[in-house]
Every structure is written in C-alpha cells, then in structure tokens.
C-alpha positions in Angstrom: 31.6 -3.7 -3.4 30.0 -6.8 -1.8 26.4 -6.8 -0.8 24.5 -9.7 0.8 20.7 -9.6 1.0 18.4 -12.2 2.4 14.6 -12.5 2.6 11.8 -11.7 2.8 10.3 -15.2 2.4 6.7 -15.9 1.7 4.3 -13.2 0.5 5.5 -9.9 -0.7 4.1 -7.5 1.8 6.3 -4.4 1.6 4.3 -1.2 1.2 6.3 -0.2 -1.9 4.0 2.5 -3.0 4.9 4.8 -0.1 8.6 5.4 -0.9 10.0 7.8 -3.5 12.6 5.3 -4.7 12.0 1.6 -5.0 14.7 -1.0 -5.8 13.4 -4.4 -6.8 15.9 -7.3 -6.9 14.9 -10.8 -8.0 17.0 -13.9 -8.7 15.9 -16.6 -11.2 12.3 -17.5 -10.7 12.2 -15.3 -7.6 11.5 -12.4 -10.0 7.8 -13.3 -10.0 6.8 -11.1 -7.0 9.0 -8.3 -8.3 7.1 -8.3 -11.6 3.8 -8.2 -9.7 5.1 -5.2 -7.8 6.1 -3.5 -11.1 2.6 -4.1 -12.5 1.1 -2.7 -9.4 3.3 0.4 -9.5 2.6 1.0 -13.2 -1.1 0.0 -12.9 -0.7 -2.4 -15.8 -3.9 -4.4 -15.2 -6.1 -1.3 -15.3 -8.0 -0.1 -18.3 -7.7 3.6 -19.3 -11.2 4.1 -17.8 -10.2 2.5 -14.5 -7.1 4.7 -14.3 -9.1 7.8 -14.6 -11.6 6.6 -11.9 -9.1 5.3 -9.4 -6.8 7.9 -7.9 -3.1 7.2 -8.0 -1.9 6.4 -4.5 1.7 5.9 -5.3 4.5 8.3 -4.1 7.1 6.5 -6.2 9.3 8.7 -8.4 11.9 6.2 -9.5 12.1 2.4 -9.8 15.2 0.3 -10.2 14.7 -3.3 -11.3 17.5 -5.9 -11.2 17.0 -9.5 -12.3 19.9 -11.9 -11.9 19.8 -15.4 -13.6 22.3 -18.3 -13.4 22.3 -18.9 -17.2 21.0 -17.6 -20.5 18.3 -20.3 -20.8 16.4 -18.7 -17.9 15.7 -15.6 -19.9 13.9 -17.5 -22.7 
C-alpha cells in the first residue's frame, strides 16, 4: 500500500472537532500542530472546573495519531 499526502501548509485550520474519526499524521518537527490538535480534542489545558463550565463541543469518537521520524534521536 502506497499513500502520498501533501499539505496543508501554514496554520492548522481544519475543523477537526466536527468529525467522528480523526487521523492526525505528523512527520518530524511537523508533529507540533498535531499535538496542539490532540490537546484541543482532549481539553488538556483546562482545569476540572473549566471542563464542567464549558460544554464539550466535539463529536470525535476515535482519534488515530501517527508520528514518523527519520531517526531515533528525534524522539528524545
């Protein structure tokens, strides 16, 4: 199986919270916007009090996260 994916470039503006299944793929340092999307989906930056006050607007049921790196040193 061969897959070629290209873009998007610039800001991450996909409305990822409106889909039931989200696949996030990042390569090397390009993982940074994917980590931001994960934090948004799982509401990481919110305190417990904020989570109770702010309604969950996500329709996401499942998230797949793939990070590809050229070498082991990138993981450290």
